[in-house]
Residue, then its C-alpha position, 0 to 999 in steps of 0.5 A: m522506442a528506438r531513443a528509450s532503447l538507447i537510454f535503457p541501458y544506462q537505467w539498468r546499470a544505475f538501477w543495480r549500482r544503487v541495488l549493490r551500494t544500499g544492500r537491496v539485494k537481501f530485500y530482492l533475495s527474502v522477496l523471491a524466497l518468500v513469494g516463491s515458496v507460497t506460490a510453489g506450494a499454493l499454485p499448483e492446486r489453484l491451476a489444477r482446479a482452474s483447468l478442470d473447471l474451464a474444461a467443464g465451462q465453469t470460469a469461477s476459479m479462473d476469474r478468482l485467479l485472474l483477479v488476483l493476478c491483477l491485484l499482485w501487479l497493482v502491488v508490484l507497481g507501487e515499488n519505489l525503484h529510485v531511477s532517475l525518471s523524476n520529470e525534471r530530468l525527463r523533460r531534458f531528453p530531446t525525444p518525444v513524449r511517446s519515447l519518454l513514456a516508453l522509457k518509463l514503462s520499460s523501467l518498470f520491469l528493471s525489479p526482480s519483484v517485476w520479474l517474479a510477478t510476470i513468472v507467476s503471471l504466465l504460470g497462472l495462464l496455463p489453465l486457458l490452455s484447457a478452455r474451447q478457445p486457449l489462444l483468444g483466452i490467453l491473449t485476452a488475459l494478457f490484454l487484461l494484465a496490460l490493462t491493469i498495468g495501465v491503470g496502476l500507472s495512470v493512477s500513481q502519475l495523477l497522484d503525482v500532479a499537484r493541483r487538485r490532489r487533496l480533491r482527487f484524494a476526497v473524491t476517491a474515498f467518497a466514492t469508494a464508502v458510498l459504492l460500498l454502503a450502497l452494495v451492503s444496503q441491498g442485502g448484507a455481506s452476501a450482496l457485497s461478495s456477489s456484486l464485487a464478483a460480478m464486477n470482476p474483469a476477469t469474466l470478459v476473459t473467461t467468457v471469451a475462453v469458454a465461448t462457443t461461437a463467435r458472437a458469445m465474444i462480440v461483447p467481452v472482446t469489444a469491451l476489453l478494446v474499448s477499455g484498452a483505448l481509454v487507459w491508453s488515452l488516460l496513460l498518455w494524457s496523465f504522464v504529460r499532465s505529471l511531466y509538465d506540471e509544476r509543483t508550487e506552494t505560496t509561502a504565505r499558504r505554507a505559513t498559515s498551515i504551519a501555525r495551525l498546530p500549537g507547541r514548540l513541535g506544532p510545525l514539525v509535526h504538520k511538516e511530518q503530516r504533509s509528508i506522510r499522507t502522500v504515502l500509499d500504505l496509509w490510504m490502504g489502511f482505511l479500506p478494512v475500516i470502510a468495509a467494516a462501516a459497511l458490513s455494520l448497516s446490515i449486521s452487528l459486529s462482534p466486539t472481538i472483530r472489530q478489535a481484530i480489524l484494529a490490528i489489521v490496521c495497525v499492520l497495514n501501517a506498519n512500513v510506515i511506522l518502521n520507515c518514519l525516517g525514510l520520508d526525509r531526504p539527506a539535506g532535511l536530516l542534516r538540517y535537524l544538526i542546527f536545529p535547537i532539537r533532541g532526537k527524541d523530541l524529532l522522533f515524538a514529532k513523527n509519532v505524533a504525525v503517524m498518530v494522528v493519521v491513525a486515529l482518523q482510521f480508527a475513529p469509525l471503528l470505535a464510533i461503530g463499537a459505541w453505537q452497537s456495544g456501549l460505552m463500556q466496550l468503546a473503553a476497551e477498544i480504545v485500550v486495545a487501540t492505544v496499547l497496538l498503536l504505541a507498541h508499533l511506534a516503539w519498535g518502528n523507532l528502533v527500526s527507523v533509525f537502525e535500518p532506515r529505508r527510503t520511501e518516495p511519495h505516492r508509492f508504498a513505504s519500504g519496511g525493508d526485506p519481508v521477513t523483518a516486516i513479518v517479524s516486526a508486525l508480530i512484534g508490534s501486534a502481540p501486545g495487542v492481540a494479548v489484550i484482545v484475548l484477555l478481554q474475553s474474561d471478566s476476572l479480576a486477575t484478567m484486568l491486572s494482567i491488562a493494566a500491567i501490558i498497558l504500563l509495560t507498553i508505555a514503558a517500552y515506547y517512552g524507552s525506545l524514544r529515548y534510546a532511538g532518539s540518542s541513536f539518531e543523534r549519533r548515526i545522522e550522518l550514516i542514515s543520510r548515506r543510507l537514505a541517499 
């Protein structure tokens, strides 16, 4: 720890130099203003209600509040800080592994977003002062938040390990899908919500906080301590694996994989697919699709709900679309100067790579629509999906060229400041939402309006492709500096 404390001040200076140089101060100010205002408006009421419930021995409100805090930490930990903590650089330090891990843990608290999450978390623990065991409740809640940080960092480190990465993704996705299907098959949406509530780890904290005897605390405290030992072991093991794991890929395998896609842009599309599938936003887009597929086994989803889920999936993928150039590094962008390729062709290849992944997310919903509502409704939902995707891509091409943001693998993509991200999501979703609303009517004027929206969206996408492509050719050196 002493050796980590000597290195940390240099990390602090490097972090803030990069923040000031890249203009990320605007992002942090927007986050603090947006999240701070929402917290100031919603948190006092939730705290007062949870405090009254705990005083009466009821824990449901506090369980939900603690679960939201845990999810907040999982999201905050996904931020890319751009600090010099790569495995190659960490191995150069003549320090023990535990000191290096302490340095990585302390570097998480460089970001103002983490400061805000810390303040919100401490405020969220205030209702525990009204419980029967306030001190033990607060201590166990802090322990639960520390476990959440450990789990989030362990998962991030495991994703950084090259070997068996695809297998881990496949096993995790399959296990999640099977779990949701099993829960829903037992009784529908109510069984799903009750089962998820029963699995809430925050119940261990509130059980300790409202316990009246020492015997009632034994099981939850033991479960937390055992979980803490397991998470610490996993955290240390995954850190060592990610630290000393060497990423190697044979040239033969890479050559054969590139040859899968035909055409002049095929190798570039495949290269982009390998890059974007490491961004966490795309995997988050599968969550509402899996939930909808699970619910469809017990209830019939209306076409409007399925179309709304299509819009939600596009919004979850919006940061990747807005940030498509951020997946390349400056050296990779400068290589495009010597390639016989135009800017619009490059952006089109990146768009096709995103389309393939998003189409895989849409496929289960479209299959459910064909199964439950017939082929006519399937055609309507394909129209909605196409309009949503083209509108998001049209706006994303412009933003990615004029507001490029750097993205790291296995992190959430940065779409700029929250105001820009919200406005971009609204602009990209507006044509699709308009089509969803118009589909509620079957008149001839409605069909003509939908056809006009489709044509305008296609024209907007083609225009953005040409304009953003030519702008990229002029701004490629500036974009390279912004992504450095």
